[in-house]
C-alpha positions as CSV (number, residue, x, y, z in Angstrom):
1,X,0.0,0.0,0.0
2,X,2.9,2.4,0.9
3,X,4.4,1.9,-2.6
4,X,1.2,2.7,-4.3
5,X,0.7,5.8,-2.2
6,X,4.2,7.0,-3.2
7,X,3.4,6.4,-6.9
8,X,0.1,8.3,-6.5
9,X,1.9,11.2,-4.8
10,X,4.5,11.4,-7.7
11,X,1.8,11.3,-10.3
12,X,-0.1,14.0,-8.5
13,X,3.0,16.2,-8.3
14,X,3.6,15.6,-12.0
15,X,0.1,16.9,-12.8
16,X,0.3,19.9,-10.6
17,X,2.0,22.1,-13.2
18,X,-1.1,21.8,-15.3
19,X,-3.9,21.5,-12.8
20,X,-4.8,22.7,-9.3
21,X,-4.1,20.7,-6.2
22,X,-7.6,19.2,-6.0
23,X,-7.9,18.3,-9.6
24,X,-4.4,16.9,-9.7
25,X,-5.1,14.4,-7.0
26,X,-8.4,13.2,-8.3
27,X,-7.0,13.1,-11.9
28,X,-4.1,11.0,-10.6
29,X,-6.5,8.6,-8.9
30,X,-8.5,8.3,-12.1
31,X,-5.4,7.7,-14.3
32,X,-3.9,5.3,-11.9
33,X,-7.1,3.3,-11.8
34,X,-7.2,3.4,-15.6
35,X,-3.8,1.8,-15.8
36,X,-4.8,-1.2,-13.8
37,X,-6.5,-2.9,-16.7
38,X,-7.5,-2.5,-20.4
39,X,-10.4,-0.4,-19.2
40,X,-12.0,0.9,-16.1
41,X,-15.7,1.0,-15.1
42,X,-17.4,4.2,-13.9
43,X,-18.4,2.6,-10.6
44,X,-14.8,1.4,-9.9
45,X,-13.3,4.9,-10.0
46,X,-12.6,5.7,-6.4
47,X,-13.4,9.4,-6.4
48,X,-16.0,11.2,-4.3
49,X,-19.4,11.1,-6.2
50,X,-19.6,14.9,-6.2
51,X,-16.2,15.2,-8.0
52,X,-16.1,12.1,-10.1
53,X,-18.1,13.3,-13.1
54,X,-16.2,16.5,-13.3
55,X,-12.8,14.7,-13.3
56,X,-13.9,12.2,-15.9
57,X,-15.1,15.1,-18.1
58,X,-11.8,16.9,-17.6
59,X,-9.8,13.8,-18.5
60,X,-12.0,13.3,-21.6
61,X,-11.5,16.9,-22.7
62,X,-7.7,16.5,-22.5
63,X,-8.0,13.1,-24.2
64,X,-6.4,11.4,-21.3
65,X,-9.3,9.1,-20.9
66,X,-11.7,8.0,-23.6
67,X,-15.0,6.1,-23.5
68,X,-15.1,2.6,-24.9
69,X,-18.6,3.3,-26.4
70,X,-18.4,4.5,-29.9
71,X,-20.8,5.7,-32.7
72,X,-19.0,3.1,-34.9
73,X,-15.7,4.6,-35.7
74,X,-12.3,4.8,-33.9
75,X,-12.0,8.6,-33.9
76,X,-12.0,10.5,-30.7
77,X,-15.0,12.4,-31.9
78,X,-16.9,9.1,-32.4
79,X,-16.6,8.2,-28.7
80,X,-19.8,8.7,-26.7
81,X,-19.2,10.0,-23.2
82,X,-21.7,8.7,-20.6
83,X,-21.4,9.2,-16.9
84,X,-23.2,6.4,-15.2
85,X,-22.7,2.9,-13.8
86,X,-21.8,0.3,-16.4
87,X,-19.9,2.6,-18.7
88,X,-16.2,1.9,-19.3
89,X,-13.3,4.1,-20.3
90,X,-9.7,3.5,-21.4
91,X,-6.4,5.3,-21.6
92,X,-4.8,5.8,-25.0
93,X,-1.4,4.0,-25.3
94,X,0.7,7.1,-25.2
95,X,-1.2,8.4,-22.1
96,X,-0.7,5.1,-20.3
97,X,3.0,5.4,-21.0
98,X,3.1,8.9,-19.7
99,X,1.2,8.0,-16.5
100,X,3.5,5.0,-15.8
101,X,6.6,7.1,-16.1
102,X,5.2,9.9,-14.0
103,X,4.3,7.4,-11.3
104,X,8.0,6.4,-11.2
105,X,9.7,9.8,-11.7
106,X,7.2,12.5,-10.6
107,X,7.6,14.2,-14.0
108,X,5.0,14.4,-16.8
109,X,6.8,14.0,-20.1
110,X,4.3,13.4,-22.9
111,X,6.9,14.0,-25.5
112,X,9.1,11.2,-24.1
113,X,6.0,8.9,-23.9
114,X,5.3,9.6,-27.5
115,X,8.9,8.7,-28.4
116,X,8.6,5.4,-26.5
117,X,5.4,4.5,-28.2
118,X,6.8,5.2,-31.7
119,X,9.8,2.9,-30.9
120,X,7.4,0.0,-30.8
121,X,7.2,-0.1,-34.6
122,X,9.8,-2.3,-36.2
123,X,9.2,-1.2,-39.7
124,X,9.0,2.6,-39.5
125,X,11.9,5.0,-38.5
126,X,10.6,6.5,-35.3
127,X,13.0,9.4,-35.6
128,X,11.5,10.4,-38.9
129,X,8.0,10.0,-37.5
130,X,8.9,12.2,-34.5
131,X,10.2,14.9,-36.9
132,X,7.0,14.8,-38.9
133,X,4.8,15.0,-35.8
134,X,6.8,17.9,-34.6
135,X,6.4,19.7,-37.9
136,X,2.7,19.1,-37.9
137,X,2.4,20.5,-34.4
138,X,4.2,23.7,-35.5
139,X,2.2,24.0,-38.7
140,X,-1.1,23.3,-36.9
141,X,-1.1,25.3,-33.6
142,X,-4.9,24.6,-33.3
143,X,-4.2,20.9,-33.4
144,X,-5.9,20.2,-36.7
145,X,-4.2,19.3,-40.0
146,X,-5.1,17.5,-43.2
147,X,-3.4,15.1,-45.6
148,X,-2.1,17.9,-47.7
149,X,-0.2,19.3,-44.8
150,X,1.3,15.9,-44.1
151,X,2.6,15.7,-47.7
152,X,4.0,19.2,-47.5
153,X,5.8,18.4,-44.2
154,X,7.3,15.3,-45.7
155,X,8.6,17.3,-48.7
156,X,10.1,20.0,-46.5
157,X,11.8,17.5,-44.2
158,X,12.9,15.3,-47.2
159,X,11.7,12.1,-45.5
160,X,10.4,9.1,-47.4
161,X,7.9,7.7,-44.8
162,X,4.9,5.8,-46.2
163,X,2.1,8.2,-45.4
164,X,-0.6,5.5,-44.7
165,X,1.7,3.4,-42.5
166,X,2.8,6.5,-40.6
167,X,-0.8,7.7,-40.0
168,X,-1.8,4.3,-38.9
169,X,1.1,4.2,-36.4
170,X,0.3,7.6,-35.0
171,X,-3.4,6.7,-34.6
172,X,-2.6,3.4,-32.9
173,X,-0.3,5.2,-30.4
174,X,-3.1,7.7,-29.6
175,X,-1.0,10.6,-30.9
176,X,-3.5,11.7,-33.5
177,X,-7.1,10.9,-34.4
178,X,-9.2,11.2,-37.6
179,X,-11.6,14.1,-37.5
180,X,-14.6,12.2,-39.0
181,X,-17.1,15.1,-39.3
182,X,-14.5,17.6,-40.5
183,X,-13.2,15.2,-43.1
184,X,-16.7,14.5,-44.4
185,X,-17.4,18.3,-44.6
186,X,-14.1,19.2,-46.2
187,X,-13.9,16.2,-48.5
188,X,-10.3,15.7,-47.4
189,X,-9.0,13.4,-44.6
190,X,-8.3,15.6,-41.6
191,X,-6.7,14.7,-38.2
192,X,-6.2,16.2,-34.8
193,X,-3.1,16.0,-32.6
194,X,-3.3,14.9,-29.0
195,X,-3.8,18.0,-26.9
196,X,-1.2,16.9,-24.3
197,X,1.5,17.6,-26.9
198,X,0.6,21.3,-26.5
199,X,0.9,21.4,-22.8
200,X,4.3,22.9,-23.0
201,X,6.5,24.4,-25.6
202,X,8.7,21.3,-26.0
203,X,7.6,19.2,-29.0
204,X,8.5,15.6,-29.8
205,X,12.2,15.5,-30.9
């Protein structure tokens, strides 16, 4: 129990730079619980009832926690957030990595978590993917970009990554997500970058 308490304290400290003391502690409890399995049930989140819904909503807005329930697609925007017993939520892979590291070190480094996730690919050069993701962050300060901007970034960086394989890897890691409605409206595939990558000025490198 003591070991877990120390981990929770370190995670809370890591989140304090972004959130207030109360939210940091509750968010740490939520994220720790989410790391215990593939998903977590609403009723198993050990947060006071008067605060639980607000913390889940906060985590959802930051894309730290996503509902399992979907309208049929894998995009973040397809996920249906419901706050009641029986609902389940999960942590994207990159968030899980960032949480585990913060529990060990007391530091929140989403960029390092992104790098670790990208290293899992044995067929794509993670260094080039990191450079591309960094370029997209700079080119899209609002977090949204389209396929044309990916092609332009590849050309500027002079990298030969397969675009489809790269997008698939970034989506699987939870670093980007398709924007279903925006893509349908614009007629061009569009994506959004995980908001945690904008928490500070340091991009993936």
